[in-house]
Structures are given as structure tokens and as C-alpha cells.
N, C-alpha and C positions, 0 to 999 in steps of 0.2 A: 547099488549100495552094498558095501562089504559087511561081513558078520559083526565086526566091532562097532561099526556105525549104526547098524540096525539095533544092536543091544543098547547102545547109549541113547538112541532115539526112543526106543520102547520104554526104557527106564525114565526118561524125561517126561514122556506122555503120562506114565503111571503116576509120577510124583505130582505133575500138574493136575491130573484128574483127582488125586487124593486131596490136594489142597482145595479144589473147587468143592468137592463133596463134603469136606469137613468145615466149610465156612471160612476158608482162608486161614485156618489155624496151622501152626507148624505140626509136623508129624508127631513130635514128642507130646504136644498138647492134646492131640487127638487120641493118643494112646493112653494118656492118664485121665482123660475126662470120663466121669462116671455117667454113662448114658442111661443107666437104670432109672434115674430120677428125671428124665426128660418129660416134657408135657405129654399127657395122654388125652386123646380125643376119641369119642364114640358117638354114634347116632342110633337112637332108639326109635323105631317106627311103630306106628299105630294104625289100627283099622279106621275107616272113615267114622267120624262122629264119636270116637272112643278115646278114653284116657286110661283104659285097662291094659295092664301089662300081661303079655302072654309068657309062656315058659321060656321061649327063646330070648325074649327081651330081658327077663329076669336073670337068665344065665349070662347074657352080655353085660348087664349091670354089675353082677357079682365079679365077673372076670375083670372089668374095668377097675373096680374098687381094689381088687387084689394087686393090681399093678402099682398101687401106692405103698405096698408093704415095704418097710425099711426106708421110706422117704418121709420128709417133712411135707405135709400138705399145706401149701401156701394159700390155696383157694380152689373152690369147685364151682365152675361156671355151668349153670343149667339154663338153657334157653328153649322154651316151648314155642312151637310153630304150628301154623295151620295153613291149609290151602285156601283158595279164594271161593270155594263153594259155600254158599250160605251167607248169612248176615255178618258184617264185620264184628259187631258186638258179641255175637255167639261164638265166632271164631277166636276172639280174644279170650273169652271165658274158657273155651276148650283148650287153648294153648296154655293158659294158666293152670288148668287141671292136669294137663299132661306134665308140665314142669314140676308141679307139686308131687305127683305120683312118682316121678323118677327121683326127685330129691329125697323122698321118703325111703325109697328102695336103696338109694346110695347110703343113707344114714343107717339103715338096717344092715347094710353090708359092711359097716364099720368106719365110714368116713365121718370126720368131725362136723357136726351140724353148724358150728360157728363159722366154718370156712366157706359156707355156701353163699353164692350170689345167684338167686333164682329170678329169672325174668321171663316174660312172655311177649311175643311179637305179634300174636294173632296172625292175620293174613297180610301184614305189612310186607311189601316187596314180593308178594306171592304172584303178582302179574308183572311180566316184563314191560318195558316202555312201549313195545310194539303190540301190546294187548294179549300176548300169549301167556297162558298159565304156566308157572314154574312147576315142574313135576316134583314129586317126593317131598312135599311140605308137611305131611302128617307125621311130624317127628319131634324129638327133643335132642338138641345138641349138648353134649357133655364135654367139658374140658377140665382136666385136672392139672392145676399148676403145682408142680412138685419141685423140691430141692433136696440136695443131699443133706443128711443130718450132720450137724456140727461135730 
């Protein structure tokens, strides 16, 4: 392959790769899109049988809330989870407490309380169909749905 062919091929691969990575947008659209207000996700982990936030979790919550600065907050999804250890009712209560704790911390960090959708799944889906426990279920999943301000 001569140098001109290699250059044309490489440019074509780069353009095709850029289109795939940008969700099939044109290169002009991808340059003008404001990614600052893309959705933000975070996971907050807890000790077993606890809904108490440690310093690291509080720092992550504050950093997550700061990512909404300059954006319109369309919604804040907060989902509390628990592992399959213990009684299902107790795990549901624990996941509700975890979700409430994280929602309160997000509110204190400046996110609008009216935008919250707080839910708890307890140990639902904590065990795979083959009977194996799913790891890392002692957490709350956060998703900020953001948009660029008008």
C-alpha cells in the first residue's frame, strides 16, 4: 500500500470511528453538542446492614451534584439496593433507608428535591437465576438527568 493510499485509508477509519463513537452524528453535530449536561451516574456503597454515609460517599455525592452546575436538572433517580443476606422485608426497609439517606445528601448538596424519583428494590434480582448471589448490591444508584439551559 503506498503512502497516499495509507493516509486515505487511515482518515476513513478515523472518520468511521468518530461516527460510531458519536452515535452516528455528523462531525459538525458532535463538535457543537454540549456534553457538559449529559446524564451523570454514580454508585454509593454501604457497609452491611447500614444506611450510614461515610466521608468518601459524602464526597462522591457532593462531586456528583456539582456536575449538574450550569445545567437544568430534569430528574434525579435514586435507587436503593440490598444483597440477598437476611429477610426480604428487612432488605427492602434497608434499601429504602439507603435511598432516603442519599437523596437527603443530594438535596443538601444543592439538587432540587422536586426532581427526585426515589425508589427501593430491596433484594429484588440480588440472586441470579442459577442461584448465585450478585455481588456489590449494598448500594444506591444515582442518575442525574440533565439538559442544557435554554
